Each structure stands twice: as structure tokens, then as C-alpha cells.
VONU-366714 format. One line per field, with one value per residue (C-alpha): residue number from 1; x, y, z. Coordinates in steps of 0.1 Angstrom, whole numbers. Example, Ala and Ser with C-alpha at 12.3 -4.5 7.8 and 13.67 -1.06 7.14 Angstrom:
<recs>
marmi: (1:2);
c1: (123:137);
c2: (-45:-11);
c3: (78:71);
</recs>
This chain:
<recs>
marmi: (1:2:3:4:5:6:7:8:9:10:11:12:13:14:15:16:17:18:19:20:21:22:23:24:25:26:27:28:29:30:31:32:33:34:35:36:37:38:39:40:41:42:43:44:45:46:47:48:49:50:51:52:53:54:55:56:57:58:59:60:61:62:63:64:65:66:67:68:69:70:71:72:73:74:75:76:77:78:79:80:81:82:83:84:85:86:87:88:89:90:91:92:93:94:95:96:97:98:99:100:101:102:103:104:105:106:107:108:109:110:111:112:113:114:115:116:117:118:119:120:121:122:123:124:125:126:127:128:129:130:131:132:133:134:135:136:137:138:139:140:141:142:143:144:145:146:147:148:149:150:151:152:153:154:155:156:157:158:159:160:161:162:163:164:165:166:167:168:169:170:171:172:173:174:175:176:177:178:179:180:181:182:183:184:185:186:187:188:189:190:191:192:193:194:195:196:197:198:199:200:201:202:203:204:205:206:207:208:209:210:211:212:213:214:215:216:217:218:219:220:221:222:223:224:225:226:227:228:229:230:231:232:233:234:235:236:237:238:239:240:241:242:243:244:245:246:247:248:249:250:251:252:253:254:255:256:257:258:259:260:261:262:263:264:265:266:267:268:269:270:271:272:273:274:275:276:277:278:279:280:281:282:283:284:285:286:287:288:289:290:291:292:293:294:295:296:297:298:299:300:301:302:303:304:305:306:307:308:309:310:311:312:313:314:315:316:317:318:319:320:321:322:323:324:325:326:327:328:329:330:331:332:333:334:335:336:337:338:339:340:341:342:343:344:345:346:347:348:349:350:351:352:353:354);
c1: (152:173:152:166:161:154:184:175:192:200:208:172:148:120:88:62:36:17:17:5:-22:-33:-38:-57:-80:-87:-95:-118:-136:-141:-157:-180:-190:-198:-220:-237:-244:-258:-282:-291:-298:-319:-339:-345:-356:-379:-393:-401:-418:-393:-387:-414:-406:-419:-393:-365:-382:-390:-355:-320:-304:-313:-301:-268:-263:-271:-248:-219:-223:-227:-197:-175:-186:-184:-152:-135:-146:-134:-102:-94:-100:-80:-51:-50:-48:-26:-2:7:34:49:49:67:92:98:103:127:147:150:163:189:200:205:227:203:210:191:157:138:105:78:47:33:20:16:30:27:52:74:101:101:105:133:151:151:160:189:202:200:217:246:251:252:277:299:298:308:337:347:347:367:391:397:404:428:444:450:466:487:499:505:525:554:555:559:585:605:603:616:644:655:657:680:702:710:730:767:775:752:771:776:758:727:728:727:699:678:684:672:640:634:638:613:588:592:586:555:541:548:530:499:499:504:475:451:461:457:423:411:425:412:377:374:380:349:366:400:417:452:446:478:489:518:534:514:538:568:548:540:576:587:562:576:611:600:588:618:630:596:592:629:627:599:619:591:595:581:560:555:533:528:540:545:510:499:469:453:448:460:495:500:467:473:507:489:467:496:517:487:477:512:521:490:497:533:522:498:519:533:571:590:558:550:538:522:514:495:483:458:450:414:391:375:396:429:429:456:457:479:480:496:498:487:456:423:399:365:336:318:349:356:334:339:376:372:351:367:382:374:400:392:408:417:449:461:452:487:497:473:449:420:427:447:421:395:418:423:385:379:407:394:359:371:386:352:368:361:380:371:387:389:401:405:429:452:455:441:438:430:417:415:397:403:391:418);
c2: (-295:-266:-241:-226:-189:-174:-156:-120:-89:-68:-38:-37:-19:-41:-32:-14:-7:-40:-33:3:-8:-35:-10:14:-14:-24:12:15:-17:-5:27:9:-15:14:30:-3:-10:25:22:-13:-4:26:3:-23:3:19:-14:-27:6:14:47:63:72:107:112:107:130:157:164:154:161:126:109:128:120:83:82:98:76:45:53:59:28:5:22:17:-19:-28:-8:-26:-60:-50:-36:-69:-89:-66:-52:-85:-93:-59:-63:-96:-77:-50:-76:-96:-64:-56:-92:-88:-54:-71:-98:-126:-135:-168:-151:-157:-145:-168:-152:-183:-182:-144:-134:-97:-100:-126:-101:-87:-122:-132:-99:-101:-137:-133:-103:-121:-152:-131:-111:-143:-158:-127:-123:-160:-155:-122:-138:-168:-145:-122:-153:-168:-135:-126:-161:-156:-122:-135:-166:-148:-121:-147:-165:-133:-125:-159:-159:-124:-137:-165:-141:-123:-153:-147:-184:-190:-207:-186:-211:-210:-172:-170:-195:-176:-143:-159:-172:-137:-123:-148:-141:-103:-107:-127:-100:-74:-94:-98:-61:-51:-73:-58:-23:-32:-47:-16:7:-12:-17:21:24:26:31:29:62:53:35:32:9:-13:-47:-73:-101:-82:-75:-112:-122:-97:-111:-146:-133:-116:-150:-170:-178:-195:-216:-225:-238:-263:-272:-261:-262:-232:-235:-200:-198:-162:-136:-99:-86:-51:-41:-9:-11:1:-13:-13:-30:-58:-64:-73:-97:-117:-117:-130:-157:-169:-169:-189:-214:-219:-224:-253:-268:-302:-303:-308:-302:-278:-242:-230:-195:-188:-155:-155:-124:-130:-107:-88:-97:-109:-142:-151:-187:-198:-236:-256:-293:-305:-309:-299:-273:-287:-276:-260:-239:-225:-195:-190:-187:-151:-141:-119:-139:-173:-201:-232:-258:-256:-275:-246:-218:-214:-207:-179:-155:-153:-118:-122:-136:-111:-83:-100:-104:-67:-55:-77:-64:-28:-35:-49:-84:-118:-144:-181:-214:-248:-277:-314:-342:-329:-295:-261:-232:-196:-178:-140:-123:-86:-62:-49);
c3: (60:47:28:-4:-10:-44:-58:-64:-78:-48:-70:-83:-59:-46:-65:-44:-71:-64:-26:-30:-55:-31:-2:-25:-36:0:10:-20:-12:25:12:-12:16:39:13:5:42:47:18:27:63:52:28:55:81:56:43:78:88:115:97:76:40:46:74:48:23:49:59:48:82:97:65:67:104:99:69:88:119:98:77:108:126:95:83:117:118:83:88:120:103:73:94:113:81:61:86:103:77:82:120:114:91:118:145:123:116:153:159:132:146:179:164:158:121:122:119:86:72:59:44:30:-6:-8:-41:-32:-4:-21:-30:5:20:-5:-1:37:40:15:34:68:53:38:70:90:66:66:103:108:83:100:134:122:103:134:155:129:121:157:162:131:144:179:168:150:176:203:182:177:214:224:199:209:245:233:213:245:257:254:252:222:193:162:140:163:165:126:125:150:131:99:116:130:95:81:108:104:66:74:97:71:44:66:75:39:26:52:41:5:10:29:2:-28:-13:-12:-49:-71:-104:-121:-122:-136:-169:-190:-218:-209:-216:-197:-206:-191:-160:-155:-161:-135:-110:-116:-110:-78:-65:-77:-42:-35:-67:-67:-32:-43:-75:-98:-136:-154:-185:-200:-231:-243:-268:-261:-253:-242:-221:-209:-172:-138:-138:-100:-93:-118:-103:-71:-90:-106:-74:-54:-78:-85:-48:-41:-70:-57:-21:-30:-58:-54:-51:-84:-105:-133:-129:-161:-172:-205:-220:-249:-269:-280:-300:-271:-241:-228:-209:-184:-171:-142:-135:-108:-100:-66:-44:-62:-49:-40:-62:-33:-24:-59:-56:-18:-21:-35:-4:22:51:35:36:18:40:77:70:49:72:84:47:42:58:34:21:-11:-34:-21:-32:-66:-71:-63:-87:-115:-110:-110:-145:-156:-160:-145:-126:-120:-111:-128:-108:-117:-125:-98:-115:-106:-130:-122:-152:-155:-184:-189:-215:-238);
</recs>
């Protein structure tokens, strides 16, 4: 049975006050027990006549020696017991961390019903689960990306060998040149997206905020992709007035190009591609809708993760980078992006502050 982990805020430090207080309480109890045992032992020995009362009253040295020895022995005993009971979970945590550092991401912590260590358990298990998922996606991405790089390179090499033939018909020669051009463009797009992702991920804030015409930018993006949507005979439905926004113009250009390109790729031939811009009170909302295969509910959040590709059948059409770039740019602008899919339509919605 698959165990569900509590969703926690990883930006909030795990509280240690309860743990520290618990240890202080245990130490205090050990000290009190030591004193109680010493006095109890003294009372028993005096009451049974083993030690005469006058002996205690005559000198304080024996009392001090007995007290020190008893405190040491009892303190060591109780401390050893407490250490075994209290430090076992932390030994488990250290061992689990060592396993994760060696690449075993399947390890999970289970501290039973201990509420004190619940945050530690949930935090570690969430971390291990996310690392495991990211590593799996990274490995899958590297394999797919390497294959996607290798395929066009091999194709270009083979076609160049054919172009060396002097008896090659002119029509075939032109066809091969066009294929080489397409494959080269594909390689450039993949390389460009990897560089974009690396560059944007290193950005922590927007540094080039300017006010510009958002409607014009989206129209320009549509024109830039004209060859692609015209090839699929898509009808455009544009619903927006002239709207301005204050943002990083270059970054948002990447957002619209990526979403529109994605919408065109998975749109049904001879269908409608819709773009709508709404100027609301506190935000501007851009909706881009295509008609075609729906995105499954379980994939709608994952598609924005780095290296993730929703369907294996579509892996040849993308590399799992574009939407990760889009998500990061929207987050930098303190906006939000989400997907709605149903009735053979899929809509990407981007909300940005004015």
C-alpha cells in the first residue's frame, strides 16, 4: 500500500523548540531521580541500622562521597537508557541520510506516532520522494535528449554523404538540403532551450521591467509561428483589445512563443486556435486554447516540471524544457499559470500582475 506523505512548507524551518524542551525535561528528570535515589538509599540504610545516624551527623564527608558516587552511577545508568530511547530516531535519520547520499532514494523514515519527530519524518520523506522523482525525470530526460540530439546529427551525416554523389538528381538534392535545414533548426531549438533554462533558473528577480503593448507582442508571436499553424490549416480566433503590461518584455516573449508553439503542435488539423486577453482589476489574464487530445488530470501539474513529458507518443515533438521555462518566468513575475482540459480542448491560462 502506497503511503501518502503530509505536504509541508519546505521554506519554513522545522521547529526545534519542542525537541530541545524534551531533552531538557529528560535531563531534569534524571537529576531529580538521582537525588531521590540518594536520599532514599540514605534513609533505607539509616532505618535498617546499616549506617548509624551519628555517622551522618558526625561528618559530612561520607555523605558527600556517597552522594557523588550515587549521582555518577545513577546518572550514567539513566543517561544510557535515555540515549538509547531518544537517540535511536536520530541514528535512523543519519543512516537514512547516508543512504540518500549514496543514491538510494527509496529510503523512508517511520517514527511511529511520535508527534515530536513528525516534522522531521515528513520533511525527510518529502525530500527523498522529490529527489527520487527529479532523478528519475533527469535520467529519462538525458536519455531522450541524447537520442534527440543523436537522431538529427545521424540524419544530417547520412544526407551529406548522399549529397556527395555526382549522379544525384537535382530534385533529390534539393529535398535533402531542405531536410538538413529542418534538422539543423531542430538542433538549434533544443540547444537554445537548454541555454534559456540555465539562464532563467539563475535569475532570482526581474531586473528589466518596462511598460509595453502586450497585445502587439502576442500578435508578433503568432506571426513568428505562422508557418507552423498555416501548415496545419488552423483558424485563428483572437479576442483582445490593446492592453499594456509592465514586465520583462524579452522573458514574456519566451512565454507566448512556448505556449503557442505547444498549442499548435498538439492541435488537431483544421481546428481553431484561440487567444484571449482579459484586463481584470488586479491582473491581466491570457488564455490560449487549442482543439485536440486532452491532457490527463494527473499530468496537468507535472507538465511544468523540468524534463517532464506528458505522453511517450509525443516525446519526439518536444523535450520537456519549454513549459519549465514558462513556469519559472511566470513565477519571477509573481504570476500564476495553470491548465484546463476537457471536451477535446486544452487551455493554458497565464495571470500576471499589471
